[in-house]
N, C-alpha and C positions, 0 to 999 in steps of 0.2 A: 483409699488403701496405700496409695503411692506414699502419701505423707506420714500414714502410720507406720508404714515400713522403715522410713527414714529415722522417724522418732524412735523406734526399737532399735535401729543400728547404732543411733547416738546412745543410747542406755546401754548396750552392750559394749560399745567402745569406753564409757566411762567406768562399767564394771571390769574388764580387762586391765584396763590403765591402772585402776586403782590397786589392782593385786600385784603389779610391778613397779609402779612408779617410786616407792619408798626405798628401794635396792639402795640407790646412791645416796639418799638422804639419812641413812642410817648413823653415821658417826655423829652428825648435829643433832639428832635426836636423841642419841645415847647420852650426849651433853646435857641436853636439856632436862632428861630424864633421871640425871645421876647415875648411870649403868654403864655396862659396855656394849658395843655394838653386835657382838655377838648373841647377847641376850635377847637383843629386838628382834632376831631372826623370827622369834615367836610371833609378832605381830603380822609378818607376812604369813607365816603356815597357819595361825588362827583364822584369819581371812579365807583362804583358800580351802581350810578344813570345813567351816560353817557350809561355804558354797558347795562342797561335794556332798556334805551330809542332807541338805536341806533341798537338792535339785530335785530327788526322786518324788518328794511330795507335791511339787509346785502344780503337775496337772491336776492332782485330785483337788486341791484348794481352789484352783481356778474353776474346776466344774462344780464344786460346793458353793462358791461365793461370787461366780461370775468373775471372766477375765478382766473386764475393763476395771471394776473396783479394786480388784487384788494389783493389776498392774501400777494403778496410781498410788494406792497405798504403799506399793513397794519403792516407788519412785521417792514417794514423801519419807518414808523411814530411811533409804538409803542416803537421802540429803542431810535429814536430822542427825545421823549418825556419823554423816562426814563431818557435819559442824562439830559435833561433840569430839571427834577425833582431834580437831585442830584446837580445841580448848582445853583437852585433857592436862592435868596437871601431874600426873604420876602413870608408871607404867602399867600398874592394874587396871586402872580406868581404861587406858589406850587400847589394852587388849581386849577388854571386854565390850568396848564400842567397835572394835575392829570385828569382832565375832557378829554385833550386831548387824555391821555393814554386810558381812558375807551371807547372813540369813536374809535380809531384804534384796541383796544382789541375786540370791539363788531364786527368788520370786520373780524380781523384775526381768531378767534376761530370758528365762525360759517361757514365761507366761505371755512375755511380749512377741517371742518367735511363733508361740502357739496362736496368738490373736493374727500374726501374718498370715501363717499357714491356714487357718481355717476360714478368713475371710477374703483372701487375694483368691481371683478367677484363677482356674489351671493354667490358662494361657500365658497368665502375667507371673506366674509363681516362680519360674526359673530366675527372672530377672530380680524378683524380690529376694529370694534364697542367696542368690549371687551378692547382693548388698550386704546380706547379713554375715557374709564370711570375712569381708575385709577387717574389720575390727580386731578379730583374733590374729590377723596377719599382722596389722600395723600396730597396735596398741604395745605388744612386747617389744618392737623395735624401738619406738620413738620414746617409750617410758624412763628408760635409764637417762638419756641425754636430756630429757625435759625436766626429769627430777634433779639431775644435777645442776641444770642451768637455774632452776627456781632456789634451790638450796643454795647456791652459790650467790646469786645477786640478790635474794631476798630472804625466806625464811622457810623452813620446812612446814609451818603452819599453814601456808598458802597453798599446798600441795593438796589439802583438803577443803580450804576455804574456797578454792575455785570451784567445787562441785556445788556450792549454795546456789550461787544465781543461775547455774546451768540446770540444777535439779528443780529450780521453781519455774523456771521456763518450760521444763520438759513436763512437769506436772501439769501446768496450765494447757499446754498442747495436748496431753493425753485426755484430760477431761473436755478438750473442744473437739478432738477428732477421733478417738476411739469410738467404734459404734458400741451401743449398749445390745448386748445380747443375754438374754434371761438365762440365769444358772441352771444347769441339766441336773437330773437326780443322779447324784454320784455314786459310784460303789461304796459299799461298807468300807470303813476304814480298815487296813489292814496293818494292826498294829505290830504282829510279830513280823512280817515283812519289811516294815519301817525299822523297827529296832536291829532286825539282822542287817539289812542294806546299810543303814546309817552307820552302825557300829563297824560293819565290815569296811566301807569307805573310809572311815576314820582312821583305823588302824593303816588301812592301805596307804591313804597318802601321808599319814604321819611316818609310815615305815619309808616310803619313798623319799620323804624330806629328811629324814635321818641318815640315811644311806648316802643322799646327796651331800648333806655336810660333812659326814664321817663314817665310811663304810666300816660296818662291824656287826658283832651277833645282836645287839639290841634292835638296830634298823631291820636286820634280816627276821628277828623274830616277830616284829610288828607286821612286816610284810606278810609272812606266812600265815599269822593269824588273822590278817584281813582277807586274804585269799580264801581261808577256809571257811570263814564267816560269809563271803560272797558266795562260794561254793552252795553253801546252806542254803542262803538265801534264794538262790537260782532254781534249787530243788523245791524250795517251798513255793515259789511263783508257779512253778510248772504244775503244781498239786491242788491248789486252792481255786476255789471259784473266782473269788474277786481279789486278785493280786495286787500289792501296790503298783508293781510294774508288770504289765502283760506283755511277754516275751514274742507274741505272734507275729511281729513285724519282722522278727529274725529270720521267718521263713522267706521272706521275700528276698530275692538274689541280689538286686542293687543295694539294698539297706544292709544286708548281711556283709557284702565286701566292703562298704563303707565304714563298717564297723569294726571287722576284724583285720583285714589286710590294711584298711585305711588307716587303722590306729596305730598300727606299725610304721605306716610311711609318716604321718602327721608327728609321732613321737620322734622319729629321726630327723624329720626336716625342721621341726619346732625346736630342736636344740640350740640351732644355729644362733640366735640372739644370746643366748646364754653363754656360749663358747667364743664367739668372736670376740667380745670387749675383753675377756679374761685375756685371750691370746695377744691381744694387741697391747695390753699395760703390762700382763706380767711376765709374757713371753718374748715380746718384742720392745719393750721399754716404753711404750707412746704414753702420753698423758691423757687423763680421762676426758679432755675436750676432743683432742685427736680422734680417740676412738670412737667417741659417741659420733663425730661427724661423720666417721666411716661407715658407721652402721646406718646413718641416716641415707646411704646410698642404696642399701638395701630396702629402705622405705620407698625410694623412688623407682626401683624396679618392681616392688609390690603395685603401686599404685598405677603405674605406665601401664602395665597389662591389662587392668581391670575392664579399659574400655574395648578391648578385643577378645576378651575371653569368651562370651557367649558367641560371637560371630565363629570363632576356631571351633567351638564345640558343635556347633550346627553345621559346619562345612565338613569336619572329618569324624565326629562321633566322640562318645565318651571313651570307648574302650581302647581304641587307637592312641587318642589325647593321652589318656591316663598311663597308658605303657610308654610311649614314646617320651613325654615329659617327664615322667618319673624317672627315666634313665639319665634324663638330662641334669633333673634337680640333684640325683646322687652323685653325678659329675661334678657338678658345681660344688657340691660340699666336699668332694676330693681334692677339688682345683684349689680350694682356701688353703690346704696343706702346703700349695706352693709358695704361698705369701711368706716373704722372709724380712729381714731387716734391710736388705739391699734391693728389695723388689720395687720396680718404677709405680709412681703412682697411677699411671695410666693402666697397667695390668691388674693393680688391686681393684680400682674402681669398676673395671670390665667384669673382673670374676665377681665382686659384689654385686652389680647390678644384674647379671644373669642369675645368681642365686635369688635375689628378689621376684625375678620374673618368673622363674621355673616353680619357685615357692608359691606364688600367688595363684599360678594355673592349677597345680596340685591341689592345694588347699580348696580352691573354689570348685574344681571337679570333684573332691570326695564330699564337700558340704551340701553340693547341690544333687548330685546322683542320690544320697540318702533317701531323699524324699520324692524321687523321681516317680516309683509305682506304688507308694504308699496310699492305700484309700483314705478318705476322709475320716472315716469311722475310727482307724487304727492312728489318726495323726496325733493325738494327744500322748499315747503310748510310745510313739515313735520318737516324739520330740523329747520326752523325759529321758529314754535311752540314750539318744544321741548327746545330750547334754551330759550326762553322768558319763558316758565313755569318753568325751571330749576332755573334760575335766582331769579324769584318771589319767589320759595319754599326755596332757599338757604337763603335769606332775612328773610322769615317767621318763618324759623327754629330758628336763632338766636332770633327773637322776641318772638316765643313760649317759649324758655328757660328764657329768660329775666323776662318775664311777670309771669312765674311759679315760679320763685325764689322771686319776688316781693309779689305775693300771698301767698307763703310759709313764708315770713317774718312776714306777717299780722297773719297768723295762728299760727305762732310760738309764737307772744305775745299774742293772744287771749287764746291760750290753755296752756301757760307757758311750752311749750317744752324746755328741756335742752339738747337734744341731740345734740351733737356737728355736724354743718353744716346741720341742719333739713332742712332748706329752699332750700338748693340744692338735698339734698335726696328727698324732695317732688317733685321738678321739675323733677328728673329723674324718679319717678315713674309717674307722669303725661305724660311725654315723651313717656314712655313705653305703657300706655294706648292709646295714639294717634297712635302709631305706629301699635298697633293692630287693630283700627279702619280703618288703611289704607289697611287692608288685606281683608275687606269684599268685595271690589270690584274685588279682585283677583278670588273669587268663581266664578264670571260670566264668567270666561274663559273657552272654551272647553277644554277638557283633553288632546288633541293634540296641543293646541296653541304652536307656534313658532317651532315644530318638524321639519319641513322642513328647516328651516332657521339654526337650531342648527345641523342639519345633522343627526336627530334620525329617526330610521325606525319604531319605534313602540314597 
């Protein structure tokens, strides 16, 4: 199962990377398709929307058909859709294939995570879950510079063609390594729940994307419509016998905190890879290569702390680590606002390295404590909820950053600020405040929360 866990980790990395890597390739892709770069934003949105809509149904499909064949078919479909994206000759076909990529990604990663959760012995589950966190940390950070490098020195088509050999290898490994578990008798398919939750998530993510691009009434209307539909869906899930998403894991304190307060923290800390490249280029006048290289320092901090994350949690416990590190993570976000045109490279690198380290610790703590007390019989429902909420919080983080920058611009004009990149500095300070608010929920955790999961004796 250790090899299976690494295989699922690689699949998650590929899925998250594909959601972000084309950002720097949009101008070249727009020229290839004969359109403008702004219209191509739909290619990113379509992928993320398909992910969000189909993630809730992944556990039901895995129970109905078996996790092993679903995981394998999802890898094969994702690989084929990637090849199609690289070969697409027009925008409409490309967007359709991106939707298909998102559908298979929605099955590939949640089902893979479910395989690990259900088949890894409890004593080894903490390490396995910790490994599954780092792709969500690393991929958004390295995607922009990697996409820019490939586009500059080769062609945007290579971004998708790279997935083909990797996908073939992953498929062969999945067929060889993943154990065969007979399908279980699934619950009756909840069509009404699927329609309500799917349409609600679609409108919510679309609204967040619209607000991030251009704050206004249309985006706000989509957001409100999505929230209303999701509220109706939650009411439906509580009342029916066989809901699409069983909400019973929310009664578990550690899972509830990871979903509620944890989502606020992830949203605030997760907007860093979005804000920093924009501040470096638009606010401080750096070129794309310089901005991308600095963002890799955050990646170094992310990876550098992974080796000691579990020992730290085992030594001090989840609650103290999440509170102390959460404050440090917020402080590091605020410290990024100190970076200016005359800042020394030593100061910039130090701040970004600490950002990466604290970001890694907080994401890992939230991603692992979520499953610390979930019994095996509820693992599928908890996994589906976790993936849905994570997808929404990722989109909400980008929206938070974008709207904060827009608000900062208005304040800059009203107050007459002359500080370079003042709007981005404001956005970073606001994100730091939101990150602190996310820690309020952590205070409700008992002192020994997650101790058994991490192997802490007290």
